[in-house]
Each structure stands twice: as structure tokens, then as C-alpha cells.
C-alpha positions in Angstrom: 26.3 23.8 8.5 24.0 21.6 10.5 22.2 18.7 8.8 18.5 19.0 8.9 16.6 15.7 9.2 14.0 15.2 6.5 10.6 14.7 8.0 9.4 11.1 7.5 5.8 11.5 8.8 3.1 13.4 7.1 0.0 14.7 8.9 -3.4 13.6 7.9 -6.5 15.3 9.2 -10.1 14.2 9.1 -13.5 15.4 10.4 -15.6 12.6 11.6 -19.0 12.4 13.3 -18.9 11.8 17.0 -20.4 8.3 16.6 -17.6 7.3 14.3 -14.9 8.5 16.7 -16.6 6.6 19.5 -16.6 3.4 17.5 -13.0 3.9 16.5 -12.0 4.6 20.1 -13.9 1.5 21.4 -12.2 -0.7 18.8 -8.8 0.8 19.4 -9.3 0.2 23.1 -10.3 -3.4 22.6 -7.0 -3.9 20.7 -5.0 -2.0 23.2 -4.0 0.6 20.6 -4.1 4.3 20.3 -6.7 5.9 18.0 -3.9 7.0 15.7 -2.3 3.6 15.5 -5.6 1.9 15.0 -6.8 4.2 12.2 -3.4 4.1 10.5 -3.2 0.3 10.5 -6.8 -0.1 9.3 -6.4 2.5 6.6 -3.1 1.0 5.3 -4.5 -2.6 5.5 -7.5 -1.5 3.4 -5.3 0.4 1.0 -3.1 -2.7 0.5 -6.3 -4.8 -0.2 -7.5 -2.3 -2.9 -4.1 -2.2 -4.6 -3.8 -6.0 -4.5 -7.3 -6.3 -6.0 -6.3 -4.0 -8.9 -3.1 -5.8 -9.7 -3.3 -8.1 -12.7 -2.0 -11.6 -12.2 0.5 -12.5 -14.9 1.7 -15.9 -15.8 3.1 -17.7 -18.8 0.9 -19.7 -21.2 2.4 -22.9 -19.7 1.8 -21.7 -16.2 -1.8 -20.8 -17.1 -2.3 -24.3 -18.6 -1.0 -25.9 -15.4 -3.4 -23.6 -13.4 -6.4 -24.6 -15.5 -5.5 -28.3 -15.2 -5.3 -28.0 -11.4 -8.8 -26.3 -11.3 -10.2 -29.1 -13.5 -9.2 -31.8 -11.0 -11.8 -33.1 -8.5 -11.5 -31.6 -5.0 -9.9 -33.7 -2.3 -10.9 -33.6 1.3 -8.5 -31.9 3.8 -8.4 -34.2 6.8 -8.2 -31.3 9.3 -11.2 -29.6 7.7 -13.2 -32.8 7.8 -12.4 -33.2 11.5 -13.6 -29.6 12.2 -16.9 -30.1 10.3 -17.6 -33.3 12.1 -17.3 -31.7 15.6 -20.5 -30.8 17.3 -21.1 -27.0 17.6 -20.7 -25.7 21.1 -24.5 -25.2 21.5 -25.0 -28.9 20.6 -22.9 -30.2 23.5 -23.9 -30.5 27.2 -21.2 -28.1 28.4 -22.0 -25.5 25.8 -18.4 -25.2 24.8 -17.1 -24.5 28.4 
């Protein structure tokens, strides 16, 4: 008896307004992706975000105490961020960022 491979992909069908399709196609094109790949990646990424937002963060009482102590400390400047903030914006320079 021949082995039948189990299907790994499951179809998903949607009806969308033409304007939505045009926007998706434009974005997919800008990324060099097919519509299917673009929509799948965007949907999975958003699904992961929703699931991560819903997951509780668990830690021990000791870990929570360490976390609260870290939050209570005064902030320290990050040298790389200070450097970025001190740079003039492109529209503030003679070359305009070019």
C-alpha cells in the first residue's frame, strides 16, 4: 500500500475590497514578495503579537523584587543614544542629509 503524504498547508480564503487588495499588492511589490507570502507573514506576525500580549509574565517573588529595584534606580544615559540626539536633523544641515 502506498504511503499518502499528509497535507501540511491549509487553504484560507478571504473576500476583500479592491482598494485593500491594491494596497496589499503595492506593499508586497515594495518588499519583493508575492501577495500570499506578504499576507501570510503579516497575519502570522500580528497573531504572534496578540498571543505575546495575552501571555502573563511569571517570576518568583525574589525576581520581582529585583525587577522593582531596577525600576526604582535613576536612569542612566546611553552614550550611543546621546550621540544620536545631539546630531542635527537632515533638514538642519546644509546638505539636507545628502
